[in-house]
DRENMI-300392 format. One record per atom (N, C-alpha, C, O): x, y, z. Coordinates in steps of 0.001 Angstrom, whole numbers, plus 500000, padded with zeros to 6 digits. Layout:
XYZ ...
% end
This chain:
886551216153067032 887432215953068156 888531214980067726 888238213930067155 889775215317067993 890899214438067709 891137213536068913 891260214011070042 891199212231068662 891385211250069728 892678210488069473 892914210009068364 893518210375070506 894775209641070413 894784208532071449 894452208749072615 895171207328071005 895245206171071891 896666205631071826 897201205428070736 897276205401072966 898652204906072997 898744203502072414 897747202785072327 899947203122072020 900198201794071457 899659200711072382 899970200685073572 898847199819071824 898267198730072603 897125199149073509 896539198310074193 896798200442073525 895712200936074374 894351200484073873 894210200037072735 893372200603074719 892033200114074378 890972201129074758 891006201703075846 890032201343073854 888792202056074160 887753200951074289 887352200374073278 887307200642075495 886400199508075677 885041199733075019 884669200858074686 884319198645074845 882976198733074273 882155199764075018 882150199810076248 881451200602074240 880605201647074810 879555202050073782 879628201640072623 878591202842074196 877532203337073310 877352204830073530 877775205390074541 876703205463072541 876330206878072629 874851207010072284 874258206097071709 874264208137072635 872874208415072287 872754209056070905 871656209393070461 873889209221070235 873936209770068871 874762208830068006 875503207996068527 874639208960066672 875463208178065769 876932208520065989 877264209652066341 877806207548065781 879247207737065951 879942207519064616 879757206487063973 880743208494064204 881520208392062968 882957208777063277 883219209841063839 883884207903062904 885297208130063156 886072207979061850 885768207110061033 887077208835061663 887949208773060495 889369208549061007 889908209375061743 889968207430060614 891292207061061100 892342207891060359 892384207892059129 893195208600061118 894215209451060495 895641209005060823 896583209482060190 895826208112061783 897162207636062105 897122206334062861 896152206034063557 898184205559062722 898271204288063421 897328203249062846 897000203277061660 896900202339063692 895969201287063287 895229200793064521 895592201112065653 894183200006064280 893426199441065405 892580198280064927 892306198127063736 892182197480065874 891180196440065666 889868196992066209 889813197481067338 888816196910065403 887493197369065826 886914196370066828 887001195158066629 886338196878067880 885603196078068858 884131196422068700 883763197596068740 883285195418068522 881850195665068360 881073194389068608 881646193318068808 879754194526068590 878867193372068736 878318192923067392 877380192127067345 878893193425066284 878382193041064965 879509192518064083 880590192196064577 879260192434062781 880217191843061838 881503192640061682 882459192130061097 881564193873062184 882797194660062097 883811194269063170 884973194667063090 883389193497064170 884283193095065249 885510192386064677 885382191468063865 886704192816065104 887931192189064636 888505192779063364 889564192346062911 887831193760062775 888308194389061545 889506195286061834 889476196091062765 890562195145061032 891732196015061141 891456197299060371 891054197255059208 891671198443061015 891498199735060351 892815200494060360 893568200448061332 893080201195059263 894292201972059050 893911203369058595 892735203636058348 894893204277058479 894582205631058010 893781205622056710 894081204879055776 892763206463056680 891864206550055540 890553205804055744 889596206012054999 890506204937056747 889277204174057017 888254205060057720 888601205903058547 887002204853057376 885873205529058028 885059204463058746 884665203466058141 884809204669060019 884078203705060834 882828204392061361 882903205486061919 881672203747061182 880401204347061607 879584203357062410 879531202168062095 878943203872063464 878009203091064262 876785203947064549 876904205140064825 875618203340064483 874376204032064827 874298204212066348 874980203519067104 873465205144066773 873315205361068212 872962204051068898 872255203212068340 873464203889070113 873244202711070957 873880201428070435 873603200357070974 874729201497069395 875469200328068932 876830200302069637 877572201283069608 877143199178070262 878405199037070992 879591199083070043 879578198468068977 880625199827070451 881840199909069651 883011200330070526 882825200869071616 884211200078070037 885447200451070710 886609200120069795 886401199703068655 887835200299070279 889029200026069490 890124199451070388 890197199762071577 890967198615069802 892221198199070423 893331198681069507 893477198189068388 894118199645069981 895143200277069161 896259199305068807 896590198403069576 896831199510067623 897948198704067157 899258199123067810 899267199966068707 900370198532067356 901673198790067974 902171200227067829 903050200654068578 901621200971066878 902015202375066707 900970203332067260 901055204539067035 899993202810067976 898920203625068525 897817203859067507 897796203236066445 896906204756067836 895754205066066994 895437206548067132 895443207097068235 895161207189066001 894706208575066004 893496208644065081 893560208217063928 892382209190065598 891204209339064741 890475210630065054 890596211197066140 889713211075064064 888863212244064220 887445211738064432 886936210934063651 886818212214065492 885445211835065810 884505212954065349 884662214114065729 883526212577064521 882558213546063992 881198213346064640 880176213426063958 881163213091065920 879937212731066623 879288213958067233 879827214545068172 878155214343066718 877451215495067268 876826215182068602 876061214225068725 877144215980069606 876459215844070883 877090214932071891 876531214754072974 878248214332071590 878857213421072562 879445214176073736 879442213669074858 879945215369073505 880516216163074597 880053217604074436 879914218100073319 879818218265075555 879389219664075466 880603220580075285 881737220103075281 880383221850075140 881457222799074875 882449222925076022 883586223339075796 882059222585077237 882966222652078372 883679221321078618 884457221206079564 883421220309077773 884033218982077917 883740218348079269 884574217618079805 882568218617079825 882257218058081138 881120217046081115 881041216198082005 880253217109080139 879088216213080084 879196215287078879 878762215621077776 879776214133079110 879997213172078027 878785212260077845 878207211776078818 878412212031076587 877367211068076238 878061209745075912 878264209413074744 878418208999076950 879099207726076743 878723206790077884 878721207183079051 878405205548077531 878077204527078511 878922203306078218 878792202699077154 879804202932079171 880663201767078990 879945200498079420 879089200517080305 880312199392078774 879744198085079122 880585197420080178 880273196309080607 
% end
């Protein structure tokens, strides 16, 4: 799934019932998390991974953020049943 976040936009801390893997393809962001990755700047080419139930999110940089999400099971084929819990 391709995800786009506007400049300065935020994906707040949240968890999934499956592992989360994201590949940054455009823009930049600061990682939001409850572990040592919190505050890390990510740019195109970065791969970000979190195990299921690990809190994570992003704060997009001035040019926004674009990433590909490789998370199996987060959304169904009709895009109606999301596996996401916000804090």
